[in-house]
C-alpha positions in Angstrom: 82.4 80.3 96.9 85.0 82.0 98.8 88.4 83.9 97.6 91.8 83.3 98.9 94.2 86.3 98.1 97.7 85.4 98.4 100.1 88.5 98.4 103.9 88.7 98.7 105.0 91.7 100.7 106.4 94.7 98.8 109.9 95.2 98.1 112.0 95.2 101.4 115.3 97.2 102.1 117.3 93.8 101.6 115.3 92.9 98.7 116.6 96.0 97.0 120.2 95.1 97.9 119.8 91.6 96.6 120.4 90.1 100.1 118.8 86.7 101.3 116.6 87.9 104.3 115.1 84.9 105.7 113.6 85.8 109.3 115.8 89.0 109.6 113.1 91.4 110.3 113.7 94.2 107.9 111.2 96.7 106.8 109.8 98.0 103.3 111.9 100.1 100.9 110.0 103.2 99.5 109.2 101.1 96.5 107.7 98.3 98.7 105.3 100.7 100.2 104.1 101.8 96.9 103.7 98.2 95.8 101.6 97.7 98.9 99.4 100.6 98.1 99.0 99.5 94.5 98.0 95.9 95.6 95.3 97.7 97.8 94.0 99.5 94.9 93.6 96.4 93.0 91.9 94.8 95.9 89.6 97.7 96.4 86.0 96.8 96.2 86.7 93.0 97.2 85.2 91.9 100.5 87.7 90.6 102.8 86.7 88.9 106.1 89.9 87.7 107.5 93.7 88.4 107.1 96.7 86.4 108.0 100.2 87.5 108.0 103.7 86.2 109.1 105.3 87.5 112.2 107.7 89.8 110.2 107.2 93.6 109.8 107.6 93.6 106.1 104.2 91.6 105.8 102.6 93.9 108.4 103.7 96.9 106.5 102.4 95.6 103.4 99.0 94.9 104.9 98.9 98.3 106.2 99.4 99.8 102.9 96.8 97.4 101.4 94.3 98.4 104.1 94.6 102.1 103.8 94.5 101.9 99.9 91.2 99.8 100.3 89.8 102.0 103.0 89.2 98.8 104.9 90.4 100.1 108.4 88.2 97.6 110.2 90.5 94.7 109.1 92.7 93.3 111.8 95.6 90.7 110.9 96.4 87.5 112.7 100.3 86.8 112.6 101.8 83.4 112.8 105.5 82.1 112.4 104.2 79.4 110.3 103.8 81.9 107.4 107.4 83.3 107.8 109.9 83.3 105.1 112.3 80.5 104.6 115.4 80.4 107.1 118.3 80.8 104.9 120.8 79.7 107.5 124.5 80.5 106.7 123.5 82.5 103.5 121.4 84.9 105.4 122.5 88.5 104.7 124.6 87.3 101.8 124.3 88.8 98.5 122.6 86.4 96.1 124.4 87.2 92.9 127.9 87.1 94.8 126.9 83.6 95.8 125.9 82.8 92.3 129.3 83.6 91.0 131.0 81.5 94.0 128.9 78.2 93.4 127.7 78.5 89.8 124.3 78.9 88.4 123.5 75.4 88.6 124.0 75.0 92.5 122.6 78.5 92.9 119.2 77.5 91.3 119.0 74.5 93.6 119.9 76.5 96.7 117.5 79.3 95.6 114.5 77.2 94.3 114.9 73.6 95.1 112.3 71.6 97.0 114.8 69.6 99.3 117.9 71.3 98.9 119.7 71.7 102.4 121.2 75.1 103.6 123.5 74.5 106.7 121.5 76.1 109.8 118.6 77.0 107.5 115.6 75.3 106.0 114.4 73.7 102.8 111.4 74.6 100.8 110.1 71.0 102.0 110.6 72.3 105.7 108.6 75.4 105.1 105.8 73.3 103.4 105.5 71.0 106.7 104.9 74.2 108.7 102.7 76.5 106.2 100.1 73.7 105.2 99.2 72.3 108.7 98.7 75.9 109.6 96.6 76.7 106.5 94.4 73.6 106.8 94.0 74.2 110.6 93.1 77.8 110.5 92.7 79.5 106.9 90.8 76.7 105.3 88.2 76.9 108.2 87.4 80.3 107.2 87.2 79.7 103.6 84.9 76.8 104.1 82.7 79.4 105.9 82.5 81.3 103.0 84.9 84.1 104.0 87.3 85.8 101.7 90.7 85.7 103.1 93.8 87.7 102.5 97.2 86.1 103.2 100.2 88.4 103.1 103.6 86.2 103.3 106.7 85.7 101.6 108.1 84.2 98.3 108.8 80.8 99.9 106.1 80.4 102.1 103.5 81.3 99.5 105.4 78.9 96.8 104.9 76.1 99.7 101.1 77.0 100.0 100.9 77.2 96.2 102.2 73.7 95.8 99.6 72.4 98.2 96.6 74.4 96.6 97.7 73.6 92.9 98.9 70.0 93.6 102.5 70.8 92.1 104.8 68.2 92.0 108.3 68.8 93.1 109.7 69.8 89.9 107.0 72.3 88.9 107.2 74.1 92.3 110.7 74.9 91.6 109.5 77.0 88.5 107.2 79.0 90.7 108.2 82.7 91.1 106.1 85.3 93.2 106.9 88.8 92.5 106.9 91.5 95.2 103.4 92.8 95.6 102.0 90.4 93.3 98.3 89.1 93.8 97.5 85.5 93.3 93.4 84.7 93.7 92.0 81.5 94.1 88.4 80.6 94.0 87.3 77.8 96.2 84.1 75.7 96.5 82.3 75.2 99.9 84.6 72.4 100.6 87.8 74.3 100.1 88.8 72.8 97.0 90.4 75.4 94.5 88.2 75.8 91.4 90.4 78.3 89.5 92.9 80.9 89.8 93.9 84.3 88.6 96.9 86.6 89.0 96.1 90.3 89.7 99.3 92.1 89.0 99.3 95.5 90.8 102.0 96.8 88.4 99.5 96.6 85.5 
């Protein structure tokens, strides 16, 4: 049996300001570094054999904080753009709550959490799913089937897309999924890569 740990990066400078970030390469806020440290403390004692992150530095900084807190300095990350955050197109850099006031709560919720809601020059969650899942199946799942425990540090939407796949969520249920910054979702899988059960390890507890 193997374990898959999914961790959303710690709070970034733009998270703190309520801005849609997407592929903008901002770093962690002080709170984000602390969340990474706490996640590492929760994971301390776990054996991790492989690490995957997005190409964006907020996931790299989170992994570095986790690795330091775990004392697992031997771990190295594999980074790939398939795990990057959703592209927010014309909304990139805008304040989420100002957009909510402009478009109304119903439209805002669809933009933010909907499955196939288009943003001009951006991506839908369905688009993110289409790049995350093949990467998982071709790379990460191989490690898991070999009995390796894997840590993935990514983003709210890339993790939601992967969770849809792992938990076989429908298009309605995935809209309700929320992953907090620094939050850890732990999946236990059998030798075929099938999820047996899941637990959430909240680093704030």
